LOZAPA-122828 format. One line per 2 residues: their letters; for each residue x, y, z of N, C-alpha, C, CB. Coordinates in Angstrom, 3 decimals. Glycine has a CB too. Example, Ala and Ser with C-alpha at 12.3 -4.5 7.8 and 13.67 -1.06 7.14 Angstrom:
residues 2
as) 13.190,-5.690,7.800,12.300,-4.500,7.800,13.200,-3.300,7.800,11.308,-4.473,9.046  12.850,-2.250,7.080,13.670,-1.060,7.140,12.900,0.030,7.870,14.084,-0.598,5.725
//
This chain:
residues 216
mt) -114.335,69.332,24.658,-115.145,68.177,24.315,-114.856,66.995,25.237,-114.906,67.782,22.869  -113.573,66.815,25.591,-113.211,65.711,26.470,-113.839,65.878,27.845,-111.697,65.605,26.594
al) -113.826,67.116,28.371,-114.421,67.373,29.684,-115.930,67.107,29.647,-114.140,68.831,30.132  -116.593,67.567,28.570,-118.032,67.336,28.440,-118.332,65.840,28.339,-118.587,68.075,27.206
fr) -117.478,65.118,27.620,-117.666,63.671,27.483,-117.566,62.992,28.844,-116.624,63.076,26.511  -116.626,63.444,29.689,-116.490,62.859,31.029,-117.745,63.103,31.850,-115.263,63.440,31.755
wl) -118.329,64.313,31.744,-119.548,64.620,32.483,-120.708,63.750,32.003,-119.901,66.105,32.337  -120.891,63.675,30.702,-122.020,62.935,30.143,-121.961,61.449,30.483,-122.062,63.113,28.639
na) -120.758,60.911,30.625,-120.615,59.485,30.896,-120.488,59.163,32.375,-119.424,58.953,30.171  -120.610,60.182,33.229,-120.527,59.944,34.670,-121.765,59.183,35.145,-120.384,61.282,35.439
pa) -121.605,58.211,36.047,-122.758,57.452,36.560,-123.830,58.337,37.175,-122.297,56.451,37.588  -123.426,59.403,37.894,-124.409,60.276,38.519,-125.274,60.966,37.468,-123.714,61.316,39.398
nw) -124.653,61.393,36.370,-125.423,62.026,35.302,-126.421,61.044,34.701,-124.489,62.564,34.211  -126.006,59.801,34.526,-126.915,58.800,33.973,-128.089,58.535,34.915,-126.163,57.499,33.695
cg) -127.842,58.567,36.226,-128.943,58.400,37.188,-129.969,59.517,37.021,-128.404,58.384,38.642  -129.462,60.766,36.873,-130.360,61.888,36.679,-131.159,61.772,35.387,-129.582,63.174,36.685
ll) -130.500,61.369,34.319,-131.183,61.222,33.031,-132.244,60.123,33.080,-130.167,60.918,31.926  -131.932,59.025,33.760,-132.898,57.934,33.867,-134.128,58.363,34.657,-132.253,56.715,34.522
aa) -133.888,59.123,35.748,-135.015,59.591,36.555,-135.899,60.537,35.745,-134.511,60.292,37.832  -135.271,61.461,34.994,-136.037,62.398,34.178,-136.786,61.666,33.074,-135.115,63.464,33.575
ta) -136.133,60.666,32.472,-136.781,59.889,31.412,-137.998,59.145,31.943,-135.790,58.898,30.793  -137.888,58.631,33.172,-139.019,57.915,33.771,-140.214,58.849,33.938,-138.620,57.311,35.135
vl) -139.949,60.082,34.378,-141.040,61.051,34.551,-141.673,61.397,33.211,-140.525,62.330,35.236  -140.846,61.626,32.185,-141.380,61.968,30.868,-142.172,60.808,30.269,-140.245,62.368,29.926
tl) -141.744,59.594,30.581,-142.483,58.421,30.098,-143.870,58.359,30.729,-141.704,57.126,30.402  -143.938,58.627,32.030,-145.226,58.643,32.713,-146.134,59.742,32.157,-145.025,58.836,34.217
ka) -145.516,60.904,31.813,-146.310,61.986,31.221,-146.845,61.560,29.857,-145.464,63.278,31.088  -145.999,60.885,29.061,-146.424,60.445,27.737,-147.570,59.447,27.829,-145.252,59.827,26.981
lg) -147.621,58.710,28.931,-148.705,57.748,29.136,-149.956,58.402,29.709,-148.244,56.635,30.056  -149.860,59.696,29.953,-151.004,60.431,30.467,-151.232,60.288,31.945,-152.207,60.008,29.767
ll) -150.213,59.858,32.677,-150.377,59.626,34.112,-150.021,60.841,34.962,-149.532,58.458,34.536  -149.330,61.822,34.388,-148.911,62.979,35.170,-149.526,64.286,34.686,-147.419,63.091,35.143
gs) -150.135,64.268,33.554,-150.729,65.489,33.030,-149.671,66.544,32.748,-151.759,66.033,34.002  -150.024,67.790,32.990,-149.109,68.903,32.700,-147.967,69.020,33.702,-149.875,70.199,32.673
lg) -148.058,68.270,34.792,-146.981,68.337,35.802,-145.704,67.644,35.341,-147.449,67.710,37.109  -145.798,66.807,34.307,-144.639,66.030,33.879,-143.448,66.871,33.507,-145.003,65.180,32.730
ll) -143.708,67.960,32.745,-142.601,68.818,32.311,-141.944,69.526,33.486,-143.094,69.848,31.301  -142.731,69.828,34.514,-142.166,70.485,35.692,-141.406,69.501,36.579,-143.269,71.160,36.497
la) -141.873,68.274,36.605,-141.238,67.275,37.466,-139.960,66.696,36.863,-142.210,66.156,37.752  -139.840,66.753,35.546,-138.670,66.157,34.897,-137.354,66.762,35.399,-138.773,66.332,33.387
pv) -137.212,68.118,35.457,-135.953,68.677,36.003,-135.723,68.292,37.455,-135.958,70.195,35.886  -136.847,68.247,38.239,-136.716,67.850,39.641,-136.228,66.403,39.738,-138.064,68.016,40.383
ay) -136.771,65.543,38.862,-136.361,64.136,38.862,-134.898,64.000,38.469,-137.241,63.317,37.906  -134.481,64.810,37.466,-133.062,64.760,37.065,-132.156,65.154,38.228,-132.804,65.692,35.856
gt) -132.525,66.273,38.900,-131.703,66.725,40.027,-131.652,65.703,41.144,-132.229,68.037,40.566  -132.789,65.080,41.421,-132.827,64.066,42.470,-131.969,62.867,42.102,-134.264,63.621,42.732
gl) -132.105,62.407,40.852,-131.288,61.279,40.397,-129.815,61.598,40.408,-131.698,60.861,39.013  -129.479,62.857,40.031,-128.077,63.283,40.025,-127.497,63.245,41.431,-127.943,64.696,39.437
vv) -128.259,63.762,42.395,-127.768,63.781,43.782,-127.606,62.370,44.318,-128.724,64.577,44.685  -128.601,61.504,44.071,-128.516,60.119,44.538,-127.313,59.421,43.919,-129.807,59.351,44.202
ga) -127.121,59.610,42.612,-125.970,58.996,41.946,-124.651,59.544,42.459,-126.057,59.206,40.451  -124.629,60.858,42.745,-123.401,61.471,43.246,-123.041,60.940,44.623,-123.545,62.987,43.296
lw) -124.062,60.742,45.466,-123.803,60.199,46.796,-123.277,58.769,46.720,-125.073,60.244,47.641  -123.656,58.066,45.673,-123.239,56.672,45.536,-121.905,56.546,44.810,-124.302,55.877,44.798
wg) -121.769,57.268,43.690,-120.570,57.110,42.847,-119.647,58.330,42.845,-120.987,56.813,41.433  -120.099,59.437,43.402,-119.292,60.655,43.351,-119.802,61.608,42.283,-117.827,60.315,43.089
wp) -119.551,62.897,42.513,-120.044,63.912,41.578,-119.302,63.835,40.244,-119.894,65.319,42.185  -120.036,64.082,39.144,-119.352,64.187,37.842,-118.391,65.374,37.869,-120.385,64.346,36.673
sf) -117.376,65.305,37.044,-116.387,66.380,37.040,-115.939,66.663,35.615,-115.175,66.016,37.925  -115.711,67.947,35.331,-115.145,68.323,34.043,-113.626,68.149,34.047,-115.515,69.771,33.701
ke) -113.065,67.988,35.236,-111.609,67.878,35.349,-111.145,66.476,35.013,-111.147,68.257,36.753  -109.961,66.415,34.415,-109.378,65.110,34.124,-108.861,64.486,35.410,-108.244,65.230,33.082
pa) -109.131,63.207,35.668,-108.644,62.584,36.892,-107.123,62.551,36.924,-109.201,61.173,37.027  -106.584,62.734,38.110,-105.127,62.675,38.246,-104.633,61.271,37.896,-104.691,63.065,39.688
fe) -103.477,61.233,37.232,-102.959,59.928,36.834,-102.444,59.182,38.056,-101.840,60.077,35.780  -102.539,57.871,37.986,-102.020,57.035,39.055,-100.588,56.642,38.725,-102.906,55.780,39.262
al) -99.688,56.897,39.645,-98.288,56.588,39.409,-98.096,55.087,39.196,-97.429,57.077,40.580  -97.214,54.766,38.279,-96.924,53.367,37.981,-96.006,52.796,39.046,-96.288,53.220,36.583
qf) -96.406,51.689,39.643,-95.582,51.009,40.633,-95.677,49.502,40.399,-96.026,51.379,42.082  -94.536,48.881,40.170,-94.511,47.455,39.891,-93.456,46.793,40.764,-94.234,47.187,38.392
kd) -93.692,45.515,41.049,-92.762,44.751,41.873,-92.056,43.706,41.026,-93.494,44.084,43.051  -90.774,43.550,41.281,-89.981,42.549,40.575,-90.082,41.239,41.344,-88.490,43.003,40.423
eg) -91.210,40.561,41.162,-91.420,39.308,41.864,-92.187,38.349,40.970,-92.169,39.537,43.189  -92.089,37.071,41.274,-92.758,36.060,40.462,-92.039,35.847,39.148,-94.200,36.453,40.204
da) -92.775,35.390,38.149,-92.205,35.133,36.833,-91.720,36.447,36.213,-93.244,34.444,35.914  -90.451,36.483,35.787,-89.858,37.708,35.266,-90.581,38.187,34.020,-88.387,37.494,34.961
re) -90.932,37.258,33.131,-91.605,37.644,31.897,-92.961,38.284,32.196,-91.781,36.424,30.981  -93.712,37.715,33.113,-95.021,38.268,33.447,-94.890,39.631,34.127,-95.788,37.300,34.352
am) -93.916,39.758,35.031,-93.726,41.025,35.727,-93.330,42.128,34.753,-92.665,40.879,36.819  -92.423,41.804,33.832,-91.997,42.790,32.843,-93.138,43.123,31.890,-90.783,42.277,32.058
gr) -93.922,42.125,31.523,-95.048,42.356,30.627,-96.079,43.280,31.238,-95.696,41.048,30.254  -96.395,43.067,32.520,-97.360,43.938,33.208,-96.861,45.379,33.257,-97.626,43.425,34.636
al) -95.584,45.530,33.563,-95.015,46.875,33.662,-95.041,47.576,32.305,-93.574,46.811,34.199  -94.653,46.888,31.258,-94.621,47.503,29.928,-96.025,47.865,29.457,-93.956,46.559,28.918
dg) -96.996,47.028,29.779,-98.372,47.326,29.408,-98.860,48.584,30.132,-99.287,46.129,29.730  -98.516,48.706,31.413,-98.902,49.887,32.173,-98.248,51.150,31.650,-98.555,49.703,33.621
vr) -96.976,51.071,31.324,-96.260,52.230,30.785,-96.874,52.660,29.453,-94.755,51.908,30.605  -97.144,51.693,28.597,-97.715,52.008,27.282,-99.082,52.680,27.422,-97.841,50.730,26.431
rl) -99.934,52.130,28.277,-101.273,52.699,28.435,-101.218,54.114,29.004,-102.123,51.808,29.339  -100.327,54.349,29.975,-100.216,55.681,30.554,-99.680,56.677,29.532,-99.314,55.652,31.788
ae) -98.696,56.260,28.749,-98.128,57.157,27.739,-99.167,57.510,26.680,-96.898,56.515,27.077  -99.943,56.527,26.250,-100.957,56.781,25.229,-102.102,57.626,25.783,-101.499,55.460,24.679
hn) -102.436,57.428,27.074,-103.452,58.267,27.722,-102.959,59.698,27.851,-103.818,57.707,29.110  -101.670,59.846,28.151,-100.997,61.153,28.201,-101.812,62.175,28.994,-100.749,61.679,26.781
pg) -101.962,61.987,30.310,-102.813,62.876,31.115,-102.376,64.330,31.028,-102.804,62.433,32.567  -103.350,65.177,30.715,-103.071,66.604,30.630,-102.230,66.993,29.435,-102.394,67.052,31.863
gr) -101.968,66.061,28.533,-101.129,66.361,27.369,-99.718,66.756,27.757,-101.751,67.464,26.552  -99.231,66.197,28.884,-97.910,66.595,29.385,-96.764,66.075,28.519,-97.730,66.100,30.805
ip) -96.994,64.985,27.821,-95.909,64.376,27.040,-96.064,64.774,25.576,-95.910,62.819,27.190  -95.065,65.406,24.970,-95.149,65.731,23.544,-95.332,64.466,22.709,-93.889,66.490,23.089
ap) -96.046,64.588,21.607,-96.366,63.428,20.770,-95.128,62.617,20.363,-97.096,63.887,19.527  -94.008,63.266,19.970,-92.829,62.469,19.610,-92.316,61.605,20.763,-91.719,63.382,19.138
lv) -92.422,62.138,21.993,-91.965,61.362,23.147,-92.920,60.211,23.445,-91.829,62.265,24.379  -94.217,60.438,23.260,-95.182,59.341,23.424,-94.821,58.204,22.472,-96.642,59.833,23.162
qr) -94.515,58.557,21.233,-94.163,57.537,20.242,-92.892,56.797,20.645,-93.982,58.175,18.858  -91.912,57.528,21.174,-90.660,56.874,21.592,-90.894,55.927,22.766,-89.607,57.928,21.975
iv) -91.751,56.332,23.705,-92.045,55.467,24.853,-92.712,54.182,24.380,-92.949,56.197,25.877  -93.700,54.326,23.498,-94.399,53.151,22.975,-93.435,52.248,22.207,-95.568,53.578,22.066
ql) -92.560,52.849,21.417,-91.585,52.064,20.658,-90.592,51.364,21.585,-90.835,52.961,19.670  -90.198,52.044,22.670,-89.284,51.421,23.626,-89.944,50.221,24.286,-88.837,52.435,24.690
ca) -91.216,50.334,24.613,-91.946,49.196,25.171,-91.947,48.038,24.184,-93.392,49.595,25.531  -92.166,48.338,22.899,-92.176,47.295,21.874,-90.788,46.653,21.743,-92.628,47.880,20.515
kl) -89.733,47.464,21.842,-88.377,46.925,21.755,-88.066,46.022,22.949,-87.353,48.066,21.677  -88.547,46.414,24.122,-88.335,45.580,25.302,-89.091,44.264,25.188,-88.767,46.325,26.565
eg) -90.305,44.311,24.652,-91.047,43.072,24.435,-90.348,42.206,23.400,-92.483,43.372,23.993  -89.779,42.850,22.376,-88.998,42.098,21.394,-87.765,41.471,22.016,-88.589,42.997,20.245
ll) -87.134,42.198,22.952,-85.972,41.654,23.652,-86.366,40.428,24.470,-85.339,42.723,24.562  -87.537,40.476,25.116,-88.007,39.331,25.883,-88.209,38.113,24.985,-89.310,39.676,26.606
dq) -88.815,38.326,23.818,-89.015,37.221,22.868,-87.669,36.666,22.403,-89.848,37.692,21.649  -86.743,37.580,22.104,-85.408,37.160,21.658,-84.698,36.385,22.755,-84.564,38.377,21.241
we) -84.836,36.848,23.982,-84.206,36.216,25.134,-84.698,34.780,25.295,-84.487,37.022,26.410  -85.997,34.574,25.088,-86.563,33.229,25.233,-86.081,32.295,24.114,-88.102,33.298,25.235
rs) -85.906,32.823,22.917,-85.479,31.996,21.786,-83.978,31.767,21.764,-85.907,32.635,20.488  -83.237,32.672,22.365,-81.787,32.678,22.219,-81.116,31.462,22.861,-81.226,33.938,22.818
kg) -80.052,31.038,22.223,-79.193,29.999,22.798,-78.150,30.609,23.725,-78.503,29.193,21.686  -78.034,31.929,23.672,-77.067,32.612,24.522,-77.670,32.974,25.858,-76.544,33.855,23.838
ql) -76.875,33.616,26.681,-77.314,34.016,28.013,-76.814,35.415,28.317,-76.818,33.019,29.081  -77.612,36.161,29.077,-77.170,37.443,29.593,-76.522,37.213,30.947,-78.349,38.451,29.697
sl) -75.523,38.031,31.242,-74.893,37.920,32.554,-75.899,38.294,33.630,-73.635,38.819,32.646  -75.554,37.974,34.879,-76.445,38.298,35.993,-76.708,39.795,36.038,-75.846,37.820,37.330
qe) -75.687,40.591,35.809,-75.844,42.042,35.837,-76.726,42.531,34.696,-74.483,42.721,35.769  -76.520,41.973,33.498,-77.312,42.380,32.349,-78.773,41.934,32.497,-76.708,41.807,31.062
sf) -78.996,40.771,33.083,-80.366,40.322,33.355,-81.055,41.275,34.317,-80.368,38.893,33.931  -80.294,41.741,35.312,-80.819,42.712,36.275,-81.223,43.996,35.561,-79.774,43.016,37.372
ha) -80.359,44.469,34.658,-80.655,45.694,33.918,-81.908,45.521,33.062,-79.461,46.090,33.036  -82.026,44.394,32.367,-83.172,44.165,31.484,-84.474,44.206,32.274,-83.034,42.816,30.757
rh) -84.512,43.516,33.409,-85.730,43.502,34.224,-86.062,44.895,34.759,-85.577,42.519,35.390  -85.034,45.572,35.254,-85.286,46.845,35.918,-85.581,47.976,34.939,-84.105,47.215,36.771
ia) -85.147,47.883,33.708,-85.543,48.889,32.722,-87.054,48.878,32.577,-84.860,48.631,31.352  -87.631,47.680,32.485,-89.080,47.547,32.302,-89.853,47.800,33.584,-89.412,46.170,31.778
ir) -89.370,47.267,34.700,-90.154,47.273,35.944,-89.914,48.522,36.786,-89.826,46.043,36.766  -88.741,49.119,36.671,-88.432,50.239,37.560,-87.980,51.500,36.827,-87.369,49.829,38.529
yl) -86.915,51.394,36.015,-86.299,52.599,35.461,-87.255,53.387,34.561,-85.055,52.227,34.678  -87.888,52.720,33.599,-88.790,53.416,32.685,-90.045,53.919,33.403,-89.183,52.494,31.534
pe) -90.732,53.091,34.216,-91.905,53.624,34.931,-91.582,54.795,35.846,-92.541,52.534,35.744  -90.462,54.724,36.580,-90.112,55.804,37.491,-89.789,57.088,36.728,-88.928,55.397,38.362
al) -89.099,56.958,35.588,-88.785,58.140,34.788,-90.066,58.797,34.285,-87.874,57.767,33.602  -91.018,57.985,33.832,-92.289,58.514,33.340,-93.097,59.138,34.473,-93.102,57.407,32.661
nt) -93.160,58.471,35.619,-93.869,59.029,36.781,-93.328,60.400,37.163,-93.759,58.080,37.976  -92.012,60.488,37.247,-91.380,61.734,37.690,-91.619,62.847,36.686,-89.875,61.531,37.900
yl) -91.494,62.527,35.406,-91.709,63.547,34.381,-93.150,64.065,34.417,-91.382,62.981,32.988  -94.118,63.169,34.580,-95.521,63.568,34.577,-95.895,64.408,35.801,-96.402,62.340,34.515
si) -95.066,64.370,36.837,-95.356,65.172,38.032,-94.962,66.634,37.843,-94.627,64.595,39.243  -94.261,66.946,36.749,-93.792,68.305,36.493,-94.804,69.034,35.613,-92.390,68.292,35.822
pt) -95.227,70.246,35.981,-96.141,71.001,35.122,-95.574,71.167,33.713,-96.429,72.374,35.734  -96.446,71.123,32.720,-96.023,71.114,31.319,-95.137,72.299,30.965,-97.229,71.105,30.418
qf) -95.564,73.506,31.305,-94.805,74.697,30.929,-93.436,74.713,31.587,-95.575,75.955,31.303  -93.385,74.296,32.849,-92.100,74.231,33.553,-91.177,73.232,32.859,-92.305,73.835,35.042
ak) -91.726,72.057,32.504,-90.916,71.005,31.881,-90.340,71.454,30.546,-91.748,69.744,31.685  -91.058,72.319,29.855,-90.617,72.757,28.515,-89.640,73.926,28.559,-91.818,73.147,27.680
tk) -89.736,74.764,29.592,-89.015,76.045,29.546,-87.952,76.242,30.626,-89.990,77.147,29.647  -88.132,75.669,31.796,-87.220,75.948,32.903,-85.993,75.033,32.858,-87.948,75.786,34.242
ll) -84.821,75.645,33.025,-83.594,74.867,33.023,-83.348,74.258,34.403,-82.404,75.742,32.602  -82.912,73.020,34.405,-82.581,72.329,35.646,-81.098,72.517,35.952,-82.936,70.821,35.551
an) -80.639,71.885,37.018,-79.241,72.038,37.423,-78.271,71.527,36.370,-78.998,71.313,38.726  -78.733,70.641,35.493,-77.854,70.124,34.436,-77.824,71.024,33.210,-78.294,68.733,34.029
gk) -78.495,72.176,33.277,-78.503,73.112,32.163,-79.496,72.760,31.063,-77.142,73.193,31.583  -80.339,71.758,31.309,-81.326,71.338,30.317,-82.720,71.419,30.926,-81.031,69.900,29.813
ta) -83.718,71.473,30.078,-85.091,71.418,30.574,-85.429,69.988,30.973,-86.089,71.938,29.509  -86.523,69.838,31.722,-86.964,68.500,32.116,-87.326,67.676,30.880,-88.172,68.586,33.079
qt) -87.912,68.336,29.874,-88.285,67.608,28.657,-87.052,67.082,27.943,-89.093,68.509,27.714  -86.030,67.932,27.807,-84.785,67.503,27.155,-84.099,66.414,27.972,-83.830,68.702,26.960
tf) -84.148,66.546,29.291,-83.551,65.529,30.166,-84.261,64.193,29.995,-83.610,65.976,31.642  -85.587,64.241,29.915,-86.362,63.009,29.727,-86.031,62.368,28.381,-87.876,63.300,29.820
eg) -85.849,63.192,27.358,-85.444,62.659,26.055,-84.106,61.931,26.174,-85.348,63.795,25.008  -83.186,62.500,26.965,-81.893,61.854,27.169,-82.018,60.533,27.906,-80.973,62.771,27.930
vl) -82.893,60.497,28.915,-83.123,59.252,29.652,-83.652,58.171,28.718,-84.109,59.481,30.814  -84.618,58.527,27.878,-85.152,57.553,26.918,-84.060,57.079,25.975,-86.317,58.160,26.115
ge) -83.193,58.001,25.554,-82.092,57.617,24.668,-81.159,56.612,25.319,-81.305,58.842,24.249  -80.871,56.816,26.603,-79.992,55.888,27.323,-80.634,54.512,27.451,-79.655,56.440,28.716
le) -81.921,54.487,27.756,-82.621,53.204,27.881,-82.708,52.502,26.525,-84.036,53.415,28.463  -82.981,53.268,25.467,-83.036,52.691,24.117,-81.698,52.067,23.739,-83.427,53.766,23.086
ak) -80.612,52.788,24.048,-79.281,52.280,23.718,-78.974,50.997,24.492,-78.215,53.344,24.017  -79.387,50.940,25.763,-79.119,49.760,26.575,-79.896,48.555,26.062,-79.469,50.030,28.036
ve) -81.158,48.768,25.701,-81.957,47.668,25.163,-81.351,47.156,23.860,-83.413,48.116,24.935  -80.904,48.069,23.013,-80.276,47.653,21.749,-79.000,46.859,22.016,-79.960,48.884,20.869
ql) -78.226,47.305,23.020,-76.989,46.590,23.356,-77.282,45.179,23.846,-76.199,47.357,24.421  -78.311,45.040,24.690,-78.673,43.712,25.199,-79.105,42.805,24.054,-79.801,43.819,26.251
gd) -79.860,43.352,23.118,-80.267,42.561,21.959,-79.077,42.152,21.111,-81.256,43.338,21.113  -78.128,43.067,20.936,-76.925,42.754,20.158,-76.085,41.687,20.850,-76.087,44.020,19.937
dl) -76.027,41.745,22.182,-75.260,40.738,22.926,-75.822,39.337,22.685,-75.270,41.059,24.436  -77.152,39.216,22.769,-77.775,37.917,22.531,-77.597,37.480,21.078,-79.265,37.967,22.888
ag) -77.775,38.431,20.160,-77.621,38.095,18.739,-76.198,37.670,18.434,-78.011,39.284,17.856  -75.232,38.345,19.061,-73.834,37.984,18.843,-73.529,36.578,19.334,-72.922,38.979,19.536
qd) -74.065,36.210,20.495,-73.858,34.857,21.008,-74.504,33.812,20.102,-74.417,34.737,22.424  -75.724,34.134,19.611,-76.398,33.203,18.709,-75.642,33.064,17.398,-77.828,33.663,18.442
aq) -75.115,34.187,16.900,-74.349,34.138,15.646,-73.077,33.314,15.823,-73.995,35.564,15.170  -72.431,33.464,16.970,-71.222,32.696,17.227,-71.529,31.213,17.348,-70.537,33.193,18.490
af) -72.657,30.882,18.001,-73.064,29.484,18.110,-73.390,28.904,16.740,-74.272,29.348,19.040  -74.018,29.713,15.894,-74.345,29.264,14.538,-73.073,29.021,13.735,-75.237,30.299,13.823
la) -72.100,29.935,13.880,-70.848,29.775,13.153,-70.123,28.516,13.596,-69.955,30.995,13.350  -70.084,28.266,14.906,-69.412,27.077,15.416,-70.092,25.809,14.900,-69.397,27.086,16.953
hs) -71.418,25.836,14.841,-72.145,24.667,14.349,-71.887,24.447,12.868,-73.643,24.825,14.601  -71.850,25.533,12.104,-71.601,25.390,10.664,-70.197,24.886,10.401,-71.817,26.720,9.944
ef) -69.223,25.315,11.216,-67.846,24.817,11.058,-67.778,23.330,11.398,-66.865,25.617,11.957  -68.548,22.931,12.392,-68.603,21.514,12.755,-69.147,20.682,11.595,-69.473,21.311,14.011
lk) -70.226,21.158,10.994,-70.814,20.430,9.862,-69.868,20.413,8.665,-72.156,21.060,9.458  -69.161,21.516,8.467,-68.212,21.575,7.356,-67.112,20.552,7.548,-67.611,22.980,7.224
qk) -66.605,20.432,8.781,-65.548,19.467,9.052,-66.062,18.028,8.948,-64.955,19.713,10.437  -67.317,17.837,9.321,-67.852,16.479,9.331,-68.270,16.000,7.960,-69.018,16.398,10.260
fg) -68.865,16.898,7.170,-69.430,16.471,5.894,-68.792,17.160,4.704,-70.904,16.722,5.880  -67.826,18.060,4.927,-67.236,18.787,3.812,-66.399,17.868,2.929,-66.382,19.937,4.327
ak) -66.130,18.390,1.744,-65.341,17.588,0.768,-63.967,17.296,1.337,-65.204,18.333,-0.603  -63.512,16.100,1.139,-62.177,15.718,1.601,-61.106,16.324,0.696,-62.037,14.181,1.642
qp) -60.076,16.841,1.311,-58.973,17.370,0.534,-58.110,16.249,0.022,-58.147,18.338,1.356  -57.673,16.309,-1.267,-56.805,15.254,-1.816,-55.479,15.198,-1.088,-56.564,15.478,-3.308
//
């Protein structure tokens, strides 16, 4: 059904249908007589060829996915946001059904966790170290997109069944990569939360000393 839908929605097919419809309309108006039914297929074929020369032939095949490539430049939040949006859309599109549904869900959830980390980072009174900031940016802009690109380049059956040099399949290896990235994002969030909690505790102790009941 998906392949048929791609054909029906191709611009070249629509050109052919419009040409055939124009001929049938002229026949209905009595301008072509009995020739209308014979000319309609010819008009469709002509429109299809013209549309194909302009936009390309319709295809039942799914278009090859475009590898995700992002640059770590400009505003960090915008760069990370663009990368996460691209990763999410590619995972949900899941070209060729290469990604098992549970992994698609994990990728989407990881993107949501990274976006949550960005929001937390902006609100936080704490700071990530230079190294941790580097990790946060590169998980979104490089590590996750590259892992997804590489996995999608492997044929589905091979990814599920063939063991790699590490003794695991590509699918199991990809699950491990996602687990490592998930753990790192959680750690970064905990680091910021811990700093905020410590700042809150220090502030509350200050208020207690300033306004607390005086000891007799």
